[in-house]
N, C-alpha and C positions, 0 to 999 in steps of 0.2 A: 668328619661325621657330625660333630657337635654343631658346626656352622650350618650344615645342611638341615639338621634337626631344628635349629632356631629359625631358619628361613621358612621351613615347612610350617612351624607353629605360627609364625607371623602371618603367612598367607592364609592359613586356616582361620585365624582370629579375624583377619581383614574381611574375608568373604562371609564369615558368620555374622559379623556386625552389619555388613552390607545386606545380607539376606533378611535379617531380623528387623532392621530399622528402616529399610528402604524398599526392597523388593516385595516382601510380604504385605506391607501396608498398601503398596501400589496394586497388588493382586486383589486385595480385599476392598480397595477403594476407600481406605481410611487414612487419617493423618494424625501423627502424634504432636503436631504443632511446632516441630523443630524449625521448619522453614519460616514460619511467622515470627518465632523468637529471633531467628537469624536476621530477618529484615528489620525488626525493631532495634536490634543491636547495631546494625549498620547505620541506621538513621541517627542514632545517638553519637556514633563515631563521626559521621559527617558533620553534625552540628558542632561537635567539639573542634573538629578540624577547621570549620569555617570561622569560629571565634579566634583560633590561633592564627589563621591567615590574616584576619582583620587587624589583630594586635601587631603581628610581625610587619605587616605592610605599613601600619601607622608609625612604627618605630623607625623604619628605614625610608619613610617618605616615598614609598613605591605605589604605583597605580595597581590596585588589586585585580580589577576586572577589565576585560576588554570593553570598549564602547559597545553598548548593546542597542539594537534597534529592532523594532517589531516588523520591519520590512515594508512599512507604509510610507509612501512619498506623498506629501501634500501637493495636490494639483487643483487647478480650477475645475469647476464642473465641465464635463466634456461638451463640446459643441460640434455641429455638423462639419463635414469636410468642406462644404461650400462656404460656410461662414468663415472658417479659418483661412481659406485661400483668398476670400474677399479682403480680409484684414491684411494679409500679406501683400496683396496687390495694391492696397492703399485706396481703393475706390470701389464702392459697392456697385457702381454702374459699369465697371470694366468687364463684368461677365455678361453684360447685355449686348456686347458687340459681337462681331463674327467670331465663331469658335476658333480659338488659337491657343497655342502653348506659350506661357510666359515663364521666363527664367525664375521668377520669384516663387513659382509653384514648387520648385525643388525643395525649398527650405521647410515646407510643411512635412514632406516625407522624411527629410533628414532629421527633423526634430522628433517625429514619431519613432524613428529607428533608434535614436539615442535613448529616448524614454523607455523603449522596450528592453534595451540592454541594461540600463540602470535599474529599472523596476521589473526585472525578469521574474515572472511568477512560476516559470517552469524549471529552470536550471537549479534554483535554490531548493527545490523539492527533492533533489537527488543527491544531497550532501547531508552529512551528519547533523542532527539537531544540536544547536549551540546550547551550552549550559552556562548559567550565571555563576556557578560555584564549582569547586573541584570535588570529584567523587573518588579520589585516590587512585585513579587509573592513569597510566602513562599516555593513553590516547586522548586525554582531555585537552581542552583548548588553551591551557596556560600552564607554565612550570611553577605551580604553587609550592612544590616540595622544596624549592631553594630558599623559601622565605625564612624558615627556622629549622634548627636541628631536630626538634621533636617531630615536625612534619616529615622530614627526610627519613627518620627512623621508622615512622609509621608507614610511609610509602614503601620502604624496603621490606617491612614486615608483611605488608599487603601482597607484594610480589611473591614472597615465599609461600604464603597461604594459598594464593590463587593458582600458582603454577606447581607448587609442591604437594598440595593436598587436594584442592578442589578439582583441578584439571584431571589428574589420574582417576579420581573417584567418578567424575562425570563421564570420562571416556569409557571406563569399565561398565557403567550403567547403560550408556548408549549402545555399546557393543552387545550387552546382554539383551536389551530390548529388541534390537534388530535381529539378532540370532533367534530369539524366541518367536518373533513374528514370522521369520522364514520357515522355521520348523513346524510351529503349531498350525499355521494356515494350511500348510501342505497336508498335515495329518487330518485336519477338519474336512478337507476336500474328499477324504475317503469315507466320511460319515454323512451321507446325503440326507438322512432322516432328521438329523439334528444340526444340519449345516448352518441354518440361519441363526439359531440361538447361540451355538458355540462360537460361530464366527464373530458375533458381536462381542461376546465376552473376551475372546482372544485379542481382538483389536483394541478394546478398551484397556485391557491389562498392559499390552505392549506400549500403547500411547502414554499411559500413566507412568510407566517406567522411563520413557523418553522425556517426559515432562520433568521428572525428578532429576534426570541427567543434566538438565539445564538450570536446576534450582529455580524452576518457574513458580511464581506465586500469583495465582489467577483468581480474580474475583468475578463471579458470574452474577449478573443482574437480570431480573424478570424472567426467570426460568419457565414461567407459564407460557411464554411466547417461543419456546424452542421449536425449531423446524420439525415438521412431521412428514411422514411418507407421502409421496406424490407431489412434492413441492421442490423448489430450488432455493437454497440458502446462498445469499450474496453478501459479501463483506469487503471492507477496505483491505488493502494489501500492503503490508510493510516488510514481511520476511517470509521465507519458505516455512518457517515453524508456525505460521498462522494455522496451518493444517493441524498440527499437533495440539495447539492451544484450544481449538474448537473441538477436535476429536477426543480430547480428554474428558469432555462432558457429554459426548454422544457420538454415535457412529454416522458417517456420511459416505456416500458414493462419490469418488473423486473423478475428475475429468482432466486429462492431460495427454501429452505427447509421449509416444513410446521411446524409452531411453535404453541405452546399453549399459554394460558394466554392473556395478553394485545396485544402482538405481533400477536398472532393468530387472535384476533378480528380485528386488523387493516388489516391483510392479507385477511380475509374473506370479509371485507367491500370493499377493493380495487378491488378485483376480480369481484365483482358484476357489476361494471361499466367500467372495463377496462380489457384488455387481458394480464394479468400477468400469469406467469408459476410457479406454486408451486408444489414441488415434495414431496412425502412421503419419509421417511427415507430409506425405502427399495428400492425405485425407483431411488434414487440418484446414487446408485452403478451400475445401469444398463445403461452403456454408450450408447447402441444402442437406448434405449427408450428416453434418454435425447436428443441425436442427432436428433431423428425423430421429437420430439415435437418442438425443436428449428428450424429444417428445415421447418416444416409445418407452423410455425409462420412467418418466413421471406419470405416464398413463397406468403403470402397474403399481397399485397402492401397496403392494407387499414389499416393494424395494425402498431402500433408505433414501432420504432426500439428497439431492446433488449439491455439492459444495463448489461454488464458482467464485472467482475473483475477477469481476468485470473490468477492472482497470487494466489488467493484462501485464502489469509490471509493478515492481515494488516502489512505494513512495515513502518518504522519511517520517511518516506518522505525524505530520503537521497539517496535512490537507488530504482531500479526496479529489482525484482527477476524473476525467470523463469515463463513464461506464460504456463499454461496448454494448450495442443494442441486441446482440444475438441471444443472450439469455432471457431477454424480455419479450421475445417474439414467440415463445413456446405456448403461451396462453394458459399458464398454470399459476398457482399461488406462489408468491415470492416472500421469503422470510429474510428481512434485512438484519444484519448483525454489525455492530460497531465495535472495533477493537482499538484500544488506546494503551500504549506502552509508557511506562515511567522511565525516562532517560537517566534518572539519577543513579540507577543500579547497573546500567549497561545499555549500549546502543544496539537495538534490535534490527535496525534498518540494514538491508543487504544492498550495497552498491555493486551490482554484478559487473559493471564496467571497470571496477577498481579491484575487487576481490573475487577470487575463485571460490567455489563451494567449500573446499577444504580449509582455506585460510579464514573464510568467514566463520565456519563452525568452530575453528580454534579461537577466534576472537570472542565468540559467544560463550564458549565453555570456560574461557579465562576471565570473563566478567564476574562481577559480584553475584548477580542474579538477574532473572528476567521477571519483571513485575508488570502486570497489565490488568486491565479491566475489560470485561466483555459484556455488552448489552444486547439482549435479544429484543428486537423491536416487534411491535404487532405486525401480523402478516398483511401483505398488501396485494391487491389485484388490479389488473388493468381496467381503467374506467371506460365507459362508453365514449367513443369519439377520440380516445387518447391513442396516439401511435406509440411504437416501441421506444422511440427516442425520448418522448415526453415522459413515459413511464419510468425509463431508466433515470432520467434527471430527477424525478420526484423521489425515487428510492434513494438516490445519491444524496439529495438534500437532507433527507431524514437521517441518514447515517452520519453525515457531517455535523448536523445539529446536536445529535446525541453524544457523539464522541468529542465535541469541542474542536472540530477540524474545520479548515477553510475549504469552502466549496468552490472548486475551480472548473472552468469549462474546457480546459486544455486536454488534449490527448496525451496520455503518458508515453505513447510511442515516440514523441518528440525527444525522449531521452537519448535515442540512438539515431532516429531518422531526421531528415531535413524537413522543413516546413512544406506542407503539401501545396501544390500549385493552385488548388482551389482558393486558399487564403490570399495568395498573391492576385489571382484573378478577381477576387471580390473587391480589393482596393482599386484595381484597374477599372472595373466597371463603375465604381463610385466616382472616380475621377472623370471617366468618360461622360457620365451623366451631367457633371458640372458644365461640360462644354456642349455636348450634343443636346442635352435636355433643355438648356436655355435657348439654344438655336430653334428648337421646335416651338418653344413658348413665343419667340419673336414672330414666327410664321403665323401662329394663331392670332396674335395681336394685329398683325398686318391684315389678315383676312377680316377681322372685326372692323378695322378702320375703313376697308374697302366696301364694307356692307355685304360681304359674301358669307352666307351661313356656314357654320363650321362643318356641317355634315353634307353640304351641297357638292355632289360629285361632278356636276356639270362644269365647274370651274377648273377641274383638273385636266392636265394634259392626257389625251386618250392613250398616249404611248406609255404613261406612267404605270398603268396596270399590267403592262407586258413585262 
């Protein structure tokens, strides 16, 4: 009986502290500064650990860091395919002969292929961002804990804190936030007169609890540019929690595919009290249907702005890849948002081909914290004479510049799919022009030498037009 009594008292104290210091501040939208103090403490510990690593490595004559590169390979300024093949053939006049294939041409494509493998701008965007120093996590890129006994003890203490204290606390908060979302959104659906107001408050409250479940420390910049009703908010995509990070500061209508299981339950509960857009698997492929539903939504100024991630997949927060043009064909105001995570406290990138959702969330909740900055950029509209692709590229460039990310032209779909045939055909056409194009030039030169006007149709074979 005494054991059960002690256990009951401990559980009561635990949930009381949880309610007073975390859940209630989340409901009221206030902060006691505990997370900021926690972040500053971690930074001091990391600084001390870095000094110990440097001293320990110096004493043992060990290499402390892995060789670091910024991923840039020094190359000569690019020249045209024709010029490079001319150099390989060894004679600039060789291309003036009859069009024919030469074995030396192969080496141009071999060299370009090897360069693409070595300087791969795509694959390295889907791996964890490298750190120059150790953040006391076992998943870091170097075994710094073996350098000294103090670091080993600190690393072991960190494991106990993260898995013994932080992980249970965060799981409890996450379950609480999800359960409240399911229950309260269902209740709000029965109050149509106050549905809009109460739905916003419920969503904000639940998202804030989920943010605290990740110990997320978020800095929002330029709030005067926050997305407004009747528009589309577009942002770079690193992790599924990007939704929570943005929704912690305002409500959005989400767009996505219908799921089953727990995710499906959450979707069905959310759509009862708010205007979210969920598509069946077969509907997602119908671009006209998607565009129509998005257009109908933004046309209603009473509905919340739509949140879209045009990359279509998660990138490791070092770059921004190609934006799909669908969101930029609607003809409404676009509100760009740049999100940048601090990798020192934990890796927020979700490599979906390597980790499932459960294992990913476990890694997130067992990290030290999720620290990021969010910039609201000025709203942008499609300019006269600008097509959807150009508009998407302009928005992407603005997001990359603000977030300090690399602006890439590649499609993030290359993460799982093979290179599209259109890219191969483009190279084939360029090579064909090297041969066929020069042959046509020779014909024109020959006509000039014979004194035949270039546009004189009488010199042509009558059967040629057939």
